N, C-alpha and C positions, 0 to 999 in steps of 0.2 A: 646083518645088513638088510635081507629080504624081508624080514619081518616088519622092520621099521618102514621099509617102502610099502609093504602090504597094508599096514595100518594106516599110513599117510594116504594111501589110494583110497582106502574105505572111507576115511574122514573127508577126503576131498570130493568124492562122489556124492556122498551124502549131503555135504555143504553145498554142492553145485545145485542139487535137487532143491534143496531149502531156498537157495537164492532165487531159482526160477519161480518156484511157488510163492514165495513171499513178494516178488516184484509182481506177478500176474494177479494175484487175489485182491479183493476189495475191502479187506478187513485190517486196515492199518489203525483206524481210529473209529470209535463208535461213539456216538452221542445222542442226546435228545433235543429234537428241533419241533417246536410247535406241538408238543405232547406226544410225538410219535419218534420211534427210534430210526436213527440213520446211521450209516456207515460209509467210510471212504477208504479207497486205496489210492494207489499213484497214478491211475488212469481213469477210474470211474468213481462216482459217488451214488449211493442209492438211499431213497427215502421213499416210505409208504410202498415197499415191495416193488419199485421201479427204479431201474438204475439209468443214470446219464452219464455220457462221457465228459470228462474234464476239458472243456473247451478253453477255459483260461490259461494263457501261458504265463504262468506264475513262476518265478526264478527259483525258488526253493523246491518245487515239484520237479521242474525241469533238472536240476542238479542232482536231486535225489535219484530220478529215473536213469540218468546218464551214468552216474557212480555205480548204481545197481547193475545196469547192463555191462559196464566196463568190469566189474567185479565177476560176473558171472563168466565172461569171456575169458578173462585171465586165469580164472579157476579151471576152465575148461582146457586152455592152453597148458596148464600146469598138469591137469590129468593126462593129456596126451604125452607131454614129456616124461612124465610118471610111468606111464605104460612103456614107453621106449626105453626107461632106464633098466628096465628088466632084460632087454636085450643087449648083446654084447656085440657091437659093430667095431671093426677095427678101424674103420675110416673116422671114427670119433673118439679117439683116444685123448685128445686135448680138450675136448668139450665133456664135461660131466653132465649128464641128463638128470640126475637126482639133485645137483645143486641147482640147475636151471628150474626144475619143477619147485624146489622149495622157495626160490626166489619168486616164481609166479603166484605160489600160494601167499606168500607175505604180500604181494602187491595186490592180490584179490582182498585180502584182510584190511589192506589200507583204504582200498576203494569202498569196500562195505562200511568201515568205519566212518569215512567221509560221509556217505550217504544217510547212515543212521544218526549221526551226529547233527546234520543240516536239518533233518526231518524233526528230530527230538527238540533241538533248540527254537525252531520256528513254531512247532505245534504247542510246546509249552508257554512260549512267549506271546504268540498272536491268537492262535485257534482255541487254546485252553481259556483264554480270557473271554472269547466271543461266545463259546458255549458253556454253560455252567455245569451241565452233568456230561462229562466225556470221560473216556479211558482210551488207552492204547489197546489194541485187539491183538489177535492171533498171528496175522501175517506180519505185523511189526515185531513181535517176539520171535517168529521164525527167522526174521533178518539177523536179529542177535545171536541166535544159535547158530546160523550160518557162519557169522563172523568168527566164532569160537572154532567151528569144524575146520575152516580155512586156515586158521591160526595153528591149531594142531597138526594139520596136514603138512604146513610148512616145518613144523618142530620135527616131525618124524622124518621128512625128506633130509633135513640138515643133519639130523643124527645119522641117517643112513650114509651121507656124503661124508660126514667125519670118520664113520667106521671104514668107509672105503679108502679114504686118505691114509688113514692110520695103517691099514693093510698094505697099501702100496709103498708107504715111506719104510716100513719094516721089511719088505722084500717077500719073495715066496720062501715057503719052508719046505 
């Protein structure tokens, strides 16, 4: 049970770091504009070695930003619940913290999936046609890797919960 929780905690911490880095960096998309290379993230775009804030309030950027932030927050809450699941408090007998941590990691997975799907759909359908020579970049890829890490953290914690429930039903030996 503890090995599943440890593996889940490792995946969650790495996933949360990747979520924050992905959300904060400016390399979601790279393209060529007027003969020079440019790149953009969720918060800024950079052209000719100068970066500018995204001042336009475009719905898909706002949705992607919101879901990425919610994902990082729910992953962090899952990490706290996951750390607390190692402790044995008698006041929390009816509340299983490993189950709560697993649910928080699955919620984080859902939020990052929504963010990535929105960004991917709009980029391919709108921006991809606007810029001829473009590609997704490493910040975007980190978002997908963070999705996998949060998902596997949820799987690990659900396995730990299942093992705990099987032991509880079987009784002490």
